[in-house]
N, C-alpha and C positions, 0 to 999 in steps of 0.2 A: 504493500499500500504506500510506503514511504520512498520507494526507490527513485521515482521520477523527481520528487522534491529534492532529495539528497543530491542526486546527480546535478540538478540545477544549481544548487548551493555551493557545491564542493570547491570550485575554482573561482568563486567570486569574492572580491573584496568588500566586505560588508560592514556597514556601521549601523548600530542600534541607536535610533534617534528617540530619546525619551526613556528613562529608567524607572517606570512605575510598575504596576502589576503586570502589563503586558510586555514591557521591555525586559523585565527580569525572567519572564517565561520564555522569551525569545532567546535570551543569553544562555539559559539553562539547557534549552533545546539543542542550540548550536554547539554548546560545549560537550554535550553528551555524545554527539555524532561526529564532532570534529574537535577532539581534545587538543590537538596541537595548532589548530588554525589560528592565525592572527585575527583578533577581533577588536572592534572599536566601538566605544559608547560615547555619545554626545548628549549632554544634559545641561540645562541651565542652572541646576542646583550645584552651587560651589562646594558644598559639604557632603556630596554623594558618597565619596569613599569613607567618610567618618560613620556613615550609617550602614554601609554594606562592606564589612571588613573582609568578606571572602573575595571580593574583587581585588583587593590589594595582594593577595597571594597568587593571582593569575598572571604569570610571567609572559603569557602571550595576548596580553590585553593592554590596549592604550585608550585613554580617556581624554575628552575635551570638555571642560566644565566652566561655568560662569557665563558671563554676558557674550563672550566670543566663542561660544560653543559650536557655532555653525561654520567656523573658519575651516576651509579646506573640504567642505562637504561634497563638493562636486568631484573630488578625486576618487570617490567610491563607485563600485559597480553597482551596488544595491544599498538603498537607504531604507532600513526597516523601521518605519515611523509608527510611534505610538499614537492613538487617536487623540490624546489630549494636548499634543504639540500643535500650536497654531502658528501657521506661516503666513498669516493675513498680510503683514506689512514687511514681507521679505521678498526680494526678487529671486524667484525660484526658476527662472528661465534657463539656467545652466544645468539644473539637476532635476527638474520636475519629472522627466521620464524615467528616472532611476528610483523614485519613491514607490515603495511597496508596502505590504503589511502582512500580518498572519492571515487575515481574511483573504486577501487576494492570492496569496500563495496556495492556500488551501483550495480555493475555487478553481485554480488553474492546474494544480498538480495532484490533488487527492480525489479519487474516484468515489465520491460519496454524494447522496442526495441532499440537497440543501433547501431549507425554508428560511429566507431572510425577512426579518420584521423590522420595520422602521416606522417613524411617525414623531411628531413633536411630543405627543402624549400617548399613553397607553401601551408603550412598547413591552414593558417588564410584565405586566399583567397578561397581556396577550401571549407573549412568548412562554411564559410559565404554564399557562393554560394549554397551549398547543402542545407543549412537551408532555403534559400530564394526560392528554387525549391520546397521544401516541403510546405512551408507556402502558396505559390501561387497555390498549388493544394489542399489547405484546410486541410492539415495535422496538427495534434497537436504536433508541433515540438518545441524543445528546443535547443538553442545554448549554449553549455557549455565548460568548460575546458579553455585552454589558452586564447582563444579570447572571450569566453562568460563569464559567472559567474561561480564561484565554484558550484559544483554539489548540495551540501547541501543547497545552497540559493534557489534552485527550486524544491527540492525532494517533498515538500508537494503539489505541483501543478501537479505532474505526474498522469496520468490515465492509464488504461489498454491499451488505444489506442495511447499513446504518443510515439514519436520517438525522442530520444536524439541523436543530432549531437555533438560529442565531439572531439574537437581538443586536441590532446594528444602529449606531448613532450616525448622524450626519458627519461627524469627524472622522469616523472609520470609513465613510463611503467617499469622502471628498476626492480622493486621487485613484480610487479603484477603476480597473479596466476589465473587470469580470463581474458577472452578476449571478445570483442565486437561481436555482431551478424554479422555485416559487419565490416571488417577491410580494411582500405585503407592505403597502404604504397606507397606514391608518388615517393620517391626517397631516396637515402642514399649517402651523401658526407661526407668528412672530416669536422667534427666541433665538438665542445664541448669536444675536447680531453683533456682539462683540468679538466673535471668532471669524466672522465673514466680512468681505468687503461690501456686499450688498445682500439684501433679501433675496434677489435673483440667484446669487451664488449659493445661498443656503438651500433654496428649492432645487437648484441644479444638483447639489450634492445628494439630496434625497432621491432624486430620479435615477441616479447612477445605479440604484438597486436593481433596475430593470433595463437600463440602457444598453447592456451588452448581453441580454438574453437571446437565446435562439428562438425560432418559431415553434419549437416544441416545448418551450418554457411558458410559465404563467406569471402575469402581473395581476394582483388583486388590489384595486385601488378605490379610494373614497370619492365616489361621483358627486358628492354634495359639497366637497370642500372647495372653497373659492380659489385658493392658491393653486390647488391641483388642476382645477378646471380651466384657469387662466393660463397655465403654463402649457405651451403647445408641444405636446408629447405624442409620438406616434404609437398608438396602442396596436397590439396584435389581435388577430381575429379571436383567439381563444382566451383573451384576458377576461377577468371578471370585474364588473362594476357593482359596487356596494352603496345602496341608498336607503336612508330612512324616509325620504320625502317622495319618491316617485319610483316608477318602473323604467329604468333607463332602456333606450333602444339599442341594445348591444346583444351579442349572441348569448353571453353568460351573465346572469343577473343574480344577486341576492338582495332582496328588498323587503320593506315592511309595508304591508297592506292591512289596515285595521290593526288588530293586535297580533298578527301572524307574520312570522318570517317566512319568505318563500325563497327557495333556491330554483331559479328558472321557474317552471310551472308547478313545482311540488311544494306543498304546504309542509313546513318543517317544524315550527316551534311557536307556542303561544307565549308571548313575552310577559303574560300575567302569572306565569308559573313561578312558584316560590324558588328564589335563588339567593345565594349568600352575596353575590355581586349586585350592587345597586346602581341605578341611574341609566339613562338612555345612552350615555357614552360607552358604557359597558355592553349594552345590547348591541350597539354598533360594532364594537370590537368583536363580539361573539359572531356576528354575521361574517366577518372575514374567515373566521375558523370554520364555519359552515361550508364556505367556498373550498377550503383546503380539504375537508372531508369528502366533498364531491370530486375533487381532482384525484385524490389518492384512493377513492372507493373505500373509505373507512365505514364502519358500522355507525350509522347516524344515531341509533338509539343508545348505543353505549357512549357515544361522544356526548349526547345531551345529558346522560347521567353524570358524566365527569363534570360538565358545565354547571349543572345545578348544585353539585355538592362542593365546587371549588370556593375556597375562602380567599378574601382579599389579602393582598400582600401588606406587609408592614408599611406604615406611612401613607396609605392610599385609602382615604375615608375610613381610617382604622378606628373603631371604638376602643376608647382608652379605659374609662371607668365613670361610674356614677358618683358624683360627689356632691353631697347635700342636695339631692334631687336634681342635679343637672348632669346631662350626658355630655362628656367631653370626647371630641373626635379629633384625630391627628391626620391631617392631609398635608404634610410637609412636602410631598412630592409636587404639589401645585406650584409651579414656578412661572406659570403664565395666567393671564386673567381668565381665559377660557375654561381652564381646570377649576379655578376657584367658583366660577359660575355653575359649572357642572355639579360640584360638590354641594353648593347651596341648594340647587334644584333636587339633588339626591337625598339629603339628610333632612328628616322632618323637623320642623319647628326650631330652626336656628335662631337664637335670640342674641348671641354675641359672636362676632367674627373677629379673629385676630389676623392682621394682614400686613404685608410689607416686608421688604428686603432689599437686595442689591438693585441699583438702578442701572439697567442695560439697555435703556432707550426704548423699551417696549411700550406701545400706546396703551394708556390706562383709562382713556376717556369712556370707553364702553363699559368697563367695570364700575366706574363711578356712577354712570347713569343707572346701571342695573341696580347697584346698592341703594341709590337714591330712591328707586321705585319699589324696592323690596320690603318685606315685613320685619327684616332685622332691625332691632332697636339699638343695639350697642356695636360699635365698631371701634376696635383698639388698634391703632396703627404703630407699626415698628419702623425704624430707619431702614432704608433711605426713601424708598417709594411711598411709604406711609405718610410722609410729609406732604407729598403731592396729593395723595388720596384724601388726607384730612382737609387740605385747603379746597379740594374740589367738593367737599361735603359740607362746607362751612355754612351754607344757607339752607341745609336740609333740617328735617326734624329729628335727625338721629342724635344719639348721645355718642359723640366721637371724641376719643381720648388718644393722647400720644405717650407712649412709653419708650424709654431708651433700650430696655432689655426684655427678653422673653419671660424671665422669672416675674418681672414686674407686671408684664401683661397678664399672666396667668393669675396672679394675685388679684388684680383688678377684676378680671372676669369672674372670679369666684364670689366677689362682692356684689357685682352688678346684674349677673345673669339670673332671670326669673327661674324659680323652681318649676320643674316639669318641662323645661325647655333644654336647648342644646347650645354648647359653646363649641365652635370649630376653629381650629388653627388651619388656615388655607391661604399662604402667603401672597400668591400671585406674583412671586418674585424669587430670584435665586437667593441661596444661603451664603454664597461666597462673600468673603470679607467680614462676615459676622460669625460663621460657623464653618466647620471643616467641609461639610456638605449637607445635603437635605436630610440625610440619615441622622447625623448628629443633632441637627435642629429638632427633628421628631422625637428622638430619644430624650432629649433634654425637656421638651414639652411634656412628655409623658411622666418624666421624673417629677417635674414641678406640679403636675396635676395630682399624682398620687400622694406626694409628700403632704404631711400635716392634715390628713383627712379628718 
């Protein structure tokens, strides 16, 4: 299974660009199969070697660290770039064609069936549920990428019957020249604009998921999404259009009519059926998986049983606890306004919203208008976007307060939220600059909620 990949890598001069989780995985993989090969690591972290002592012992390793870490990058045959490395403000014309990744190398050289899932929101839940559907039907499935492990951690376990479910960020797709067998684009909203030169470039990266597919491959796309609809992409005859609003005039369709999901002309699922996943956005995500079941001829009844029993992932409209007759929910994953609006529409009786985070230039006017017209009485704003939201609501009838820190916000929420209602953390903004990531933000929120009950 690995022969083609190893043959390709053997005589290449390789630099690992970015030494995070994927970079470390790449290093260990290369060192296992090429113990004496000269390897290079380039990373902006000047103290990298202080935190990875094992690298100091590798006599066949050279590193380039600090602000000048990209010096000489065009001298390499292959640049194995980690998804988190942004080259937005770098002139890459001399080495763009050398950029690759674990994802691209796997798609090019490993004979495994692949399902790639991307979208601004919903990737992790949809990928996890897709993986569970396959496992429950006895498939040799692997959950890889953003939510799973780096691909190279599992590549030795693959067989010709394996199916890789890969959660793929736009960052991982930005430079790829290969596409998955099934590509799922759940949605596209304004996000990560600090990583791209334009919104167009962000959309372009997402569409790379299907740009290089063959006629025998499938793209499953959100027919209702305005950004996808306005981007002129050449769809294939066998692609699937997903719509909550209408029945698209395409060969393959999964759509909602009344309370029922249809796959082409077959009635599949009553959305009023009890499920652990809440909200129309989750119904929409499930429709993509029904399309995959159709493509792979999976047992739909078994798949629906898996779907109904699947529990939400941590930080995604996660029920935390009932404290003094108030239900607290953790939706820290909500880093864009659309996600916060979905959460408010999905969780009953939200009386207090905690909102705000890093300002990345995302338009918040729609969220402010929604909050102004909502039944939410209390809105607690956090820096930095919370300042803008508070100002936008200053003429409303809401009780709008500003706190500098999350623990203060939770303390205020416990005092002002009506009994028998809910308090929701759904920031509509990134956590960076205030927390390590959205997971840390969510776990701290849960800690503050549960403390001093």
